[in-house]
Every structure is written in structure tokens, then in C-alpha cells.
C-alpha positions as CSV (number, residue, x, y, z in Angstrom):
1,X,30.2,40.4,-22.2
2,X,31.0,36.7,-22.7
3,X,30.3,35.9,-19.0
4,X,27.0,37.8,-19.1
5,X,25.9,35.8,-22.1
6,X,26.8,32.5,-20.4
7,X,25.0,33.6,-17.3
8,X,21.8,34.4,-19.3
9,X,22.0,31.0,-21.1
10,X,22.4,29.3,-17.7
11,X,19.4,31.1,-16.3
12,X,17.3,30.3,-19.3
13,X,18.3,26.6,-19.1
14,X,17.5,26.6,-15.4
15,X,14.1,28.2,-16.1
16,X,13.3,25.6,-18.7
17,X,14.5,22.7,-16.5
18,X,12.4,23.7,-13.5
19,X,9.5,25.3,-15.3
20,X,7.4,22.5,-14.0
21,X,8.7,22.1,-10.4
22,X,10.1,18.9,-8.9
23,X,9.5,17.8,-5.3
24,X,11.1,15.2,-3.1
25,X,9.6,14.0,0.1
26,X,8.4,11.2,2.4
27,X,5.3,9.9,4.1
28,X,4.4,8.1,7.4
29,X,1.2,6.6,8.3
30,X,-0.8,3.4,8.8
31,X,-1.9,0.4,6.8
32,X,-4.6,-2.2,6.9
33,X,-6.4,-4.7,4.7
34,X,-9.7,-6.2,3.6
35,X,-10.0,-9.8,2.7
36,X,-11.1,-13.3,3.9
37,X,-9.8,-12.7,7.4
38,X,-11.2,-9.1,7.7
39,X,-14.4,-8.2,6.0
40,X,-14.2,-4.8,7.6
41,X,-11.4,-2.7,9.1
42,X,-10.2,-3.9,12.5
43,X,-8.4,-1.0,14.3
44,X,-6.0,-3.3,16.3
45,X,-4.8,-4.8,13.1
46,X,-3.6,-1.4,11.9
47,X,0.2,-1.2,11.4
48,X,3.0,1.3,10.5
49,X,3.6,2.3,6.9
50,X,6.0,4.7,5.3
51,X,7.6,5.7,2.0
52,X,9.7,8.1,-0.1
53,X,8.6,9.8,-3.3
54,X,9.6,12.1,-6.1
55,X,7.0,14.4,-7.7
56,X,7.0,16.1,-11.1
57,X,4.4,18.9,-11.4
58,X,3.3,19.2,-15.0
59,X,1.2,22.3,-14.1
60,X,-0.9,23.6,-11.3
61,X,-3.4,20.7,-11.7
62,X,-1.5,17.5,-12.6
63,X,1.4,15.8,-10.8
64,X,3.2,12.5,-11.4
65,X,4.4,10.7,-8.2
66,X,6.7,7.6,-8.2
67,X,6.9,6.2,-4.7
68,X,8.6,3.4,-2.8
69,X,6.6,2.2,0.2
70,X,6.6,-0.3,3.0
71,X,3.3,-1.5,4.4
72,X,2.4,-4.2,6.9
73,X,-1.0,-5.9,7.2
74,X,-2.5,-8.6,9.3
75,X,-5.8,-10.3,10.1
76,X,-7.4,-13.0,12.4
77,X,-10.7,-14.8,12.6
78,X,-10.6,-14.2,16.4
79,X,-11.7,-10.6,15.6
80,X,-15.1,-11.8,14.3
81,X,-17.6,-13.9,16.3
82,X,-18.9,-15.7,13.2
83,X,-15.4,-16.8,12.1
84,X,-13.8,-17.8,15.4
85,X,-14.2,-21.5,14.7
86,X,-12.2,-21.3,11.5
87,X,-9.4,-19.7,13.6
88,X,-7.0,-18.6,10.8
89,X,-4.6,-15.7,11.1
90,X,-1.7,-14.1,9.2
91,X,0.6,-11.2,8.9
92,X,2.2,-9.8,5.7
93,X,4.9,-7.3,4.8
94,X,4.5,-5.5,1.5
95,X,7.2,-3.7,-0.4
96,X,5.6,-1.5,-3.1
97,X,6.7,0.7,-6.0
98,X,3.9,2.8,-7.4
99,X,3.5,5.5,-10.0
100,X,0.4,7.6,-9.5
101,X,-1.1,10.8,-10.9
102,X,-2.5,13.4,-8.6
103,X,-5.2,15.8,-9.9
104,X,-5.6,19.0,-7.9
105,X,-9.2,20.2,-7.6
106,X,-7.8,23.8,-7.0
107,X,-4.9,25.3,-8.9
108,X,-1.9,24.6,-6.7
109,X,1.7,25.8,-7.2
110,X,4.3,28.1,-5.7
111,X,3.0,31.0,-7.8
112,X,1.1,33.8,-5.9
113,X,-1.9,33.6,-8.2
114,X,-2.6,30.0,-7.2
115,X,-3.9,28.4,-4.1
116,X,-1.8,27.4,-1.1
117,X,-4.2,24.5,-0.3
118,X,-5.9,21.9,-2.6
119,X,-7.9,18.7,-2.3
120,X,-6.6,16.1,-4.8
121,X,-7.5,12.7,-6.2
122,X,-4.9,10.0,-7.1
123,X,-4.9,7.0,-9.3
124,X,-2.2,4.9,-10.9
125,X,-0.5,1.5,-10.9
126,X,1.8,-0.4,-8.4
127,X,4.0,-3.4,-8.2
128,X,4.4,-5.0,-4.8
129,X,6.1,-8.0,-3.2
130,X,4.5,-9.8,-0.3
131,X,5.1,-12.8,2.0
132,X,2.2,-14.1,4.1
133,X,3.2,-15.7,7.4
134,X,1.5,-17.3,10.4
135,X,2.6,-18.1,13.9
136,X,3.4,-21.8,14.6
137,X,5.3,-23.1,17.6
138,X,6.2,-19.5,18.7
139,X,7.8,-18.8,15.3
140,X,6.6,-16.9,12.2
141,X,6.3,-19.4,9.3
142,X,6.1,-18.5,5.6
143,X,2.8,-19.8,4.3
144,X,3.3,-20.0,0.5
145,X,5.8,-22.9,0.6
146,X,3.3,-25.0,2.6
147,X,0.6,-24.7,-0.1
148,X,-2.2,-24.7,2.4
149,X,-4.8,-25.0,-0.3
150,X,-2.6,-26.9,-2.7
151,X,-2.2,-23.5,-4.5
152,X,0.6,-21.7,-6.2
153,X,0.5,-17.9,-6.2
154,X,3.0,-15.2,-7.1
155,X,4.7,-13.2,-4.4
156,X,5.0,-10.3,-6.9
157,X,1.7,-8.8,-7.9
158,X,0.1,-5.7,-9.4
159,X,-2.4,-3.4,-7.7
160,X,-4.4,-0.3,-8.7
161,X,-4.0,2.6,-6.2
162,X,-6.8,5.1,-5.9
163,X,-7.4,7.7,-3.2
164,X,-8.0,11.3,-2.1
165,X,-5.9,13.7,-0.1
166,X,-5.3,17.3,0.8
167,X,-2.1,19.3,0.5
168,X,-1.0,22.7,1.9
169,X,2.0,24.9,1.2
170,X,3.3,26.1,4.5
171,X,6.1,27.9,2.7
172,X,7.0,28.4,-1.0
173,X,9.3,25.4,-0.9
174,X,7.6,23.2,1.7
175,X,4.3,21.2,1.3
176,X,2.5,19.1,3.8
177,X,-0.4,16.8,3.2
178,X,-2.6,13.9,4.3
179,X,-4.1,11.2,2.1
180,X,-6.1,8.0,2.2
181,X,-5.3,5.4,-0.5
182,X,-6.9,2.1,-1.5
183,X,-5.1,-0.6,-3.5
184,X,-7.2,-3.0,-5.5
185,X,-5.2,-6.2,-6.0
186,X,-5.7,-9.1,-8.5
187,X,-4.9,-11.8,-5.9
188,X,-6.9,-13.4,-3.1
189,X,-3.8,-14.6,-1.3
190,X,-2.5,-11.7,0.7
191,X,-3.8,-13.7,3.7
192,X,-3.1,-17.2,2.2
193,X,-6.9,-17.9,2.3
194,X,-9.1,-18.2,-0.8
195,X,-10.8,-21.5,-1.7
196,X,-11.4,-24.8,0.1
197,X,-9.7,-27.2,2.5
198,X,-7.5,-29.7,0.7
199,X,-6.5,-33.1,1.9
200,X,-5.4,-32.3,5.5
201,X,-3.4,-35.5,5.9
202,X,-1.3,-34.9,2.8
203,X,1.6,-32.8,4.3
204,X,3.9,-32.3,7.2
205,X,3.1,-31.1,10.7
206,X,3.3,-27.4,9.8
207,X,1.0,-27.9,6.8
208,X,-1.6,-29.8,8.8
209,X,-1.5,-27.3,11.7
210,X,-1.7,-24.2,9.6
211,X,-4.0,-25.3,6.8
212,X,-6.7,-26.0,9.4
213,X,-6.5,-24.4,12.9
214,X,-10.0,-25.2,14.0
215,X,-8.7,-27.9,16.4
216,X,-7.2,-25.1,18.5
217,X,-10.6,-23.8,19.5
218,X,-12.9,-26.8,19.2
219,X,-14.3,-28.3,22.4
220,X,-13.0,-31.8,21.5
221,X,-9.6,-30.6,20.3
222,X,-10.3,-32.2,16.9
223,X,-10.5,-30.6,13.5
224,X,-13.9,-29.1,12.5
225,X,-13.1,-29.0,8.8
226,X,-13.1,-31.7,6.1
227,X,-11.6,-31.9,2.7
228,X,-13.6,-29.8,0.3
229,X,-15.2,-27.5,2.9
230,X,-15.2,-23.8,2.2
231,X,-12.1,-22.0,3.5
232,X,-12.4,-18.7,1.8
233,X,-14.2,-16.8,-1.0
234,X,-12.1,-16.7,-4.3
235,X,-14.6,-14.3,-5.9
236,X,-13.5,-11.4,-3.5
237,X,-10.0,-10.3,-4.2
238,X,-7.9,-8.7,-1.3
239,X,-7.4,-5.0,-0.8
240,X,-4.9,-3.1,1.3
241,X,-5.1,0.5,2.5
242,X,-2.9,3.3,3.6
243,X,-3.4,6.6,5.3
244,X,-0.4,8.8,5.6
245,X,0.9,12.3,6.4
246,X,3.5,13.6,3.9
247,X,6.0,16.4,3.7
248,X,7.9,17.4,0.6
249,X,10.5,20.0,-0.5
250,X,9.6,21.8,-3.7
251,X,12.4,23.0,-5.9
252,X,11.7,26.4,-7.5
253,X,13.1,28.0,-10.6
254,X,16.2,30.1,-10.3
255,X,15.1,33.7,-10.7
256,X,17.2,35.6,-13.3
257,X,17.6,39.4,-13.0
258,X,17.4,39.7,-16.8
């Protein structure tokens, strides 16, 4: 009798603990960006991205998803005819921790009365670290210490993730999906380009070479820029994007016979 009571208590506790199911999973996909060095998406500047996440399903409509992600972005003026003479380029690796809410447009759970497929929207907040770099003398050089616009910006920033996706339960405990997400940032320096050219003689060789690279493509081999000329647009903050396939394992309540 005592063992039976303990078993019932355990089952009830398990039911309460997993009443709103947990999931654990990962995602793989691609990433890109929009900014001063790419005013639209350039397919060849698309890179690998990936992440791991935990989900807590409050009910069949709302899910909270903390996620750790890695994304890579890059851009170059050489991709656009009208910007080729500016001749700037960069790459950046982003390490992101986000916490987003998913809203399912169809009721979605492992219960038979709910749908096995749902379209969803996501929104939340993210914290990311980044480090813009450019190629100089066959090496990747970190741009922030050079202060190419005499600027100081933080390498840890906030962003606002928004997006849409679709998920499908291929088994009671296994869910696959695909989503597209956009991150609005509050910085214009993912690409190290934002305002104007500073004094191009006030710095070392790496600074002079990377702050203004127009000399590499000018017919005379001389710089085409002067101090105070427009280098970027500070009114347009940078964005980065991710599209990804996901797979997750859904923990289900222990079914008690009582």
C-alpha cells in the first residue's frame, strides 16, 4: 500500500512537472546581413549558422525558446557597381544568446486533438558579441582597434529578433521545422562603416589602408576620398538574418495507470 501511494505521488508530480512539455533541439542554416556594404541580400555573401535551444511550451499556442547561436556575415562594395570605388569589405562572426516567444497560429501539441503542423511567428530579445574584420596583407585584421572613423563602439550589443516559421511533428516526440528570422540591431558598426572619413594621415599603415581602400581600384593608385567625405549612412542601422532548419525532441508526460 505504501509503495502504491508513493508511486501515485510520483506520477502526479511528473504530470505536473511536464504538464507543459519541454523540448531540446538544434538548428542549422544560413546567415546574411543588410547594411552599408549590402543594401540588399547578396547570395554569395551567405554563410553557415547554427544553434542549440531549449523550449518550454506553455500551452498549444505559446512557446518560450532560449537559444545559443553562431552566425557569420560579410559584405563588400565590389558586389555593387555604384559602390565599387569605395572598395570596402568586411566579415564578422556573431555569438548570440536570444530568448524568443513563438506564437502558433494553429493549436500545436502532442495531444491527438491538436494539429501536427503549425505556422508560427516569433519575437523576443537577443544579446550578441561581434568582431568585424577585414583582409590586409593576406591576414584578417580586427577593425575596431583601428578606429577607422575615429569611433568607439561596443562589441556586445542588443538586437530584436522577429520572424516566421513552420513546424511539423513527425512523431509524438519529434518535431522538425524551418524558420526565417530578422534581427534589428541598434548599431551601425557590424561592418565597421557608418559616418565619414576621418584624417587619413593620422594613424599607422593598417589604419590608412583599411579606413580608405579606394586607392586599390583608382586608375591613378591614389585615394579618391578626403577627410569629411561620406563613408556610410549612420541613420540606417545594420540588420542580420538567419534561415534555419530545426529538429527537437519533445518530452512527454509520464502516463500513470491510475
